C-alpha positions in Angstrom: 120.7 80.0 265.2 118.0 81.8 267.2 117.3 81.2 270.9 114.6 82.3 273.3 115.0 84.4 276.5 117.4 86.9 275.0 120.2 84.5 274.3 121.5 84.3 270.7 123.0 80.8 271.4 121.9 78.4 274.2 124.1 75.9 276.0 122.2 72.7 275.1 118.7 73.4 273.9 116.2 70.6 273.0 116.7 69.5 269.4 113.3 68.4 268.0 112.2 67.3 264.5 109.1 66.2 262.7 109.8 62.6 264.0 109.1 63.7 267.6 106.2 65.9 266.6 104.6 62.9 264.8 105.1 60.5 267.7 103.7 63.0 270.1 100.6 63.8 268.0 100.0 60.1 267.4 100.0 59.5 271.2 97.7 62.5 271.8 95.3 61.4 269.1 95.2 57.8 270.6 93.7 59.1 273.8 96.5 57.7 276.0 97.3 60.9 277.8 98.1 59.8 281.3 99.3 58.3 283.5 101.0 55.5 281.4 100.2 53.8 278.1 101.5 52.0 275.1 104.1 54.6 274.2 105.7 54.2 277.6 105.7 50.5 277.3 107.3 50.8 273.8 109.8 53.4 274.9 111.0 51.1 277.7 111.4 48.2 275.2 113.2 50.5 272.7 115.6 51.7 275.4 116.5 48.1 276.1 117.0 47.3 272.4 119.2 50.4 272.0 121.4 49.7 275.0 121.3 45.9 275.4 119.6 46.1 278.8 117.3 43.3 279.8 114.7 45.6 281.5 113.9 49.3 281.9 111.4 51.5 283.6 110.6 55.0 282.5 110.4 57.6 285.3 109.6 61.2 285.9 113.2 62.3 286.3 116.8 61.1 286.5 116.7 62.0 290.2 113.8 59.6 290.7 115.8 56.9 288.9 118.8 57.5 291.2 116.7 57.3 294.3 115.1 54.0 293.2 118.5 52.7 292.1 120.0 53.1 295.6 116.9 51.5 297.1 117.2 48.6 294.6 120.7 47.7 295.7 119.8 47.9 299.3 121.2 51.3 300.5 119.4 52.6 303.5 119.6 54.8 306.6 123.0 54.9 308.2 124.8 53.3 305.2 127.8 54.9 303.4 128.0 55.4 299.7 131.2 56.2 297.7 130.4 58.6 294.9 132.1 60.6 292.2 132.9 64.1 293.6 132.5 65.7 290.3 128.8 65.5 289.4 125.5 67.2 289.5 123.9 67.4 292.9 121.1 65.0 292.2 123.6 62.1 292.5 124.3 63.0 296.1 120.8 64.1 296.9 119.5 60.6 296.1 121.8 59.2 298.8 120.4 61.7 301.3 116.9 60.6 300.4 117.6 57.1 301.6 119.4 58.4 304.7 122.9 57.4 303.6 126.1 59.3 304.1 128.1 60.1 301.0 131.9 59.9 300.8 133.2 61.6 297.6 135.9 60.1 295.4 138.2 62.4 293.4 138.4 62.4 289.6 141.1 61.6 287.0 142.9 64.7 285.9 142.4 64.1 282.2 139.0 62.4 281.8 137.5 64.1 284.9 135.7 60.8 285.7 136.0 58.9 289.0 139.6 57.9 289.5 139.7 54.1 289.7 143.0 54.1 291.6 141.6 56.3 294.3 138.5 54.1 294.5 140.5 50.9 294.7 142.7 52.3 297.5 139.7 53.5 299.5 137.9 50.2 299.2 141.0 48.3 300.2 141.4 50.6 303.3 137.7 50.1 304.2 137.9 46.3 303.7 140.8 46.2 306.2 138.8 48.1 308.7 135.6 46.1 308.0 133.8 49.2 306.8 132.8 48.6 303.2 130.2 50.9 301.8 126.7 49.8 300.8 127.3 51.0 297.2 129.5 52.9 294.8 128.0 55.4 292.4 130.1 56.2 289.4 129.1 59.2 287.2 129.5 59.6 283.5 130.4 63.3 283.1 129.6 65.6 280.2 128.4 62.8 278.0 131.6 60.8 278.2 131.9 57.5 280.1 133.8 56.5 283.3 136.2 53.6 283.3 133.3 51.3 283.9 135.1 48.1 283.2 137.8 48.7 285.8 135.4 50.3 288.3 133.0 47.3 288.1 135.8 44.9 288.6 137.1 46.8 291.7 133.6 46.8 293.1 133.1 43.1 292.4 136.4 42.3 294.2 134.9 43.6 297.4 131.3 42.6 296.8 130.0 46.2 296.6 127.2 47.0 294.2 127.8 49.5 291.5 125.3 52.1 290.4 126.2 53.9 287.1 124.8 57.4 287.0 124.8 57.8 283.2 122.3 60.7 283.4 124.3 62.6 280.8 125.6 59.8 278.6 122.8 58.0 276.8 124.1 56.8 273.5 127.7 56.9 274.6 129.8 53.7 275.2 133.1 52.5 276.5 134.9 49.2 275.7 131.9 48.3 273.6 129.5 48.6 276.6 126.7 51.2 276.5 126.7 53.9 279.1 124.5 52.9 282.0 125.3 49.2 281.6 128.4 48.7 283.7 126.7 48.4 287.1 124.0 46.4 288.8 121.7 49.3 287.9 122.1 52.2 285.5 120.2 55.5 285.2 119.6 58.1 282.6 118.1 61.6 282.6 115.9 63.0 279.9 115.8 66.5 281.2 115.2 69.4 278.8 118.9 70.1 278.3 120.0 66.4 277.7 120.9 65.0 274.3 117.6 63.0 274.5 114.8 64.8 276.2 111.2 63.8 277.0 110.6 67.3 278.3 111.5 65.9 281.7 112.1 62.3 282.7 114.5 59.5 283.3 114.9 55.8 283.2 116.4 53.0 285.3 117.8 49.9 283.6 119.3 46.6 284.8 119.8 43.0 283.6 117.8 41.8 286.7 114.2 42.0 285.6 113.0 41.4 289.1 114.9 44.4 290.3 113.4 46.6 287.6 109.9 45.2 288.4 110.4 46.2 292.1 111.5 49.7 291.0 108.4 50.0 288.8 106.2 48.9 291.7 107.8 51.5 294.0 107.5 54.2 291.3 103.8 53.5 291.0 103.1 54.3 294.6 103.6 50.6 295.5 100.0 50.0 294.5 99.0 46.3 294.5 97.0 44.9 291.5 93.7 44.7 293.3 90.4 46.6 292.5 90.9 49.1 295.3 93.8 51.3 296.5 96.1 49.0 298.5 99.8 49.5 299.0 102.3 47.1 300.5 105.2 49.4 301.1 106.1 53.1 300.9 105.9 54.1 297.2 106.5 57.1 295.1 104.7 58.9 292.2 107.7 58.5 289.9 106.3 57.1 286.6 106.8 58.8 283.3 103.7 59.9 281.4 102.7 58.4 278.1 103.0 61.7 276.1 106.6 62.2 277.5 107.4 58.7 276.4 106.1 59.4 272.9 108.5 62.3 272.6 111.3 60.1 273.9 110.5 57.4 271.2 111.0 60.0 268.5 114.2 61.3 270.2 115.6 57.8 270.5 115.0 57.2 266.8 117.0 60.3 265.9 119.7 60.0 268.6 122.5 58.6 266.5 122.3 61.5 264.1 122.3 64.0 266.9 125.4 62.4 268.5 127.2 62.7 265.1 126.2 66.3 264.9 127.5 67.1 268.4 130.7 65.2 267.7 131.2 67.5 264.7 130.7 70.5 266.9 133.3 69.2 269.4 135.8 68.7 266.5 135.1 72.3 265.2 136.0 73.6 268.7 139.1 71.6 268.7 140.2 73.0 265.4 139.4 76.6 266.3 141.3 76.4 269.6 144.2 74.2 268.4 147.6 75.4 269.6 146.2 77.9 272.1 148.1 77.8 275.3 146.2 76.9 278.5 143.2 75.2 276.8 142.6 71.5 277.5 139.6 69.4 276.3 138.2 66.5 278.2 140.3 63.5 277.2 138.6 60.7 275.3 140.3 57.4 276.2 140.9 54.6 273.7 137.7 52.6 273.4 135.4 55.4 274.6 132.7 56.8 272.4 131.1 59.9 274.1 127.7 61.3 273.0 129.4 64.8 273.2 126.5 66.2 275.3 128.6 69.2 276.5 131.9 70.2 275.1 133.8 71.3 278.1 137.3 72.8 278.3 139.7 73.7 281.1 141.4 77.1 280.9 144.6 77.4 282.8 144.5 81.2 283.6 148.2 82.0 283.7 148.9 80.3 280.4 145.6 81.3 278.7 145.6 84.9 279.8 142.0 85.1 281.2 139.9 83.5 283.9 136.9 81.4 283.4 134.8 84.1 285.0 136.2 86.7 282.5 135.5 84.5 279.5 132.0 83.8 280.8 131.3 87.5 281.1 132.6 88.1 277.5 130.4 85.3 276.1 127.3 86.5 278.0 127.9 90.0 276.7 127.5 88.6 273.2 124.4 86.6 274.1 126.2 83.3 274.2 125.2 81.0 277.0 128.0 79.0 278.7 128.6 77.9 282.2 131.1 76.9 284.8 131.9 73.2 285.0 130.4 71.3 287.8 131.3 72.3 291.4 132.5 69.3 293.3 130.1 68.0 295.9 132.5 68.4 298.8 132.5 72.2 298.1 128.7 72.4 298.0 127.3 74.2 301.1 124.7 71.5 301.6 127.5 68.9 301.9 129.9 71.0 304.0 132.2 68.8 306.0 131.6 65.7 303.9 134.5 63.3 303.5 136.4 63.5 300.2 139.1 61.0 299.1 142.0 62.1 296.9 145.2 60.5 295.6 147.6 62.9 297.4 145.5 65.3 299.5 145.0 67.7 296.5 141.5 67.8 295.0 141.6 67.4 291.2 137.9 68.1 291.1 138.3 71.4 292.8 141.0 72.4 290.3 138.7 71.4 287.5 135.9 73.6 288.9 138.2 76.6 288.9 139.2 76.0 285.3 136.2 74.4 283.6 134.0 76.0 281.0 131.1 74.3 279.3 130.5 75.7 275.8 127.3 75.7 273.6 127.1 72.2 272.3 123.9 71.9 270.2 124.4 69.8 267.1 122.7 72.6 265.2 125.5 75.0 265.7 127.2 75.9 262.4 130.9 76.2 261.8 130.5 80.0 261.7 128.7 79.8 265.1 131.7 77.9 266.6 134.2 80.3 265.0 132.3 83.3 266.5 132.2 81.7 270.0 135.9 80.9 269.9 136.8 84.4 268.7 134.8 85.8 271.6 136.7 83.4 274.0 140.1 84.5 272.6 139.2 88.2 272.7 138.7 87.9 276.4 142.4 87.4 277.0 144.5 90.2 278.3 
């Protein structure tokens, strides 16, 4: 498996086929280059058909989708948002864009998703103090899915809107519900390293068609449908281009096959590292069907015999791209001093960061590739 930029194996490279090439060339030849067009309209319809959402809007990034999602549920300046501590920074950046303060909720020690017990206790405490947040943002991590059924029920009990940040989880599901479909609004990312990429992009989905229409209006610079430039609110240049959507249509058509391939890669890692002390994979709960975007493990250094840093150095020396798991938001310099809520005063998310290693996860990895990667990992032990 070849890779650009000097790496022999990349972490999660785009996986393209003749299907995507054909949809892109057809869009190019149609003359619909920018800004929108029939492929964007079709991609939005196909996303709805694939996930069961009533309405969708294609956007320029997952971050744009998060920003619009918070606006859509009414989050504004001075509000508080409860959010998964273990996530990529875009989740928290979106809250900052609307002037809200973020309070981070710790993760479950096995699934690494938002801990529903911690969320429930915090909402009960806030309800008693008449300080409920404006929204909860639950993140689907590494291509698996949070306990959306329970989290949505907890939020509904207190009348707090739920936004599901499913940026990494398109094609995954839990309890028979597609990732991105548990909250009032869901978002996905189609960045270059995601399991479905449009080269760069994202989408917002909801069952409330009016909410999606409002998001689409804001994403198109809030321009009114008159024959001159007229705007009725502050808008954003957030819409996805037609050529990007054409690639997305091809990617969506081939997504189930790629999920199956990445599942096989995860299984190959499990076989290769079975019985090794100090190695733990992300737990897949009953009823959860991840898309296996990133196979991530925790390495308990005393039991395993090497640190994550040492293993990363060994992999990089072989030309194998891997990375640390996500650093919790409360440890990010930009959010220094932010509140974080845990079960017992100890941050599970911080422990995860110290131990977590995301491994190359492309569905095009062969069994020999996985064996080589795992041999390199094991050779790093003292």
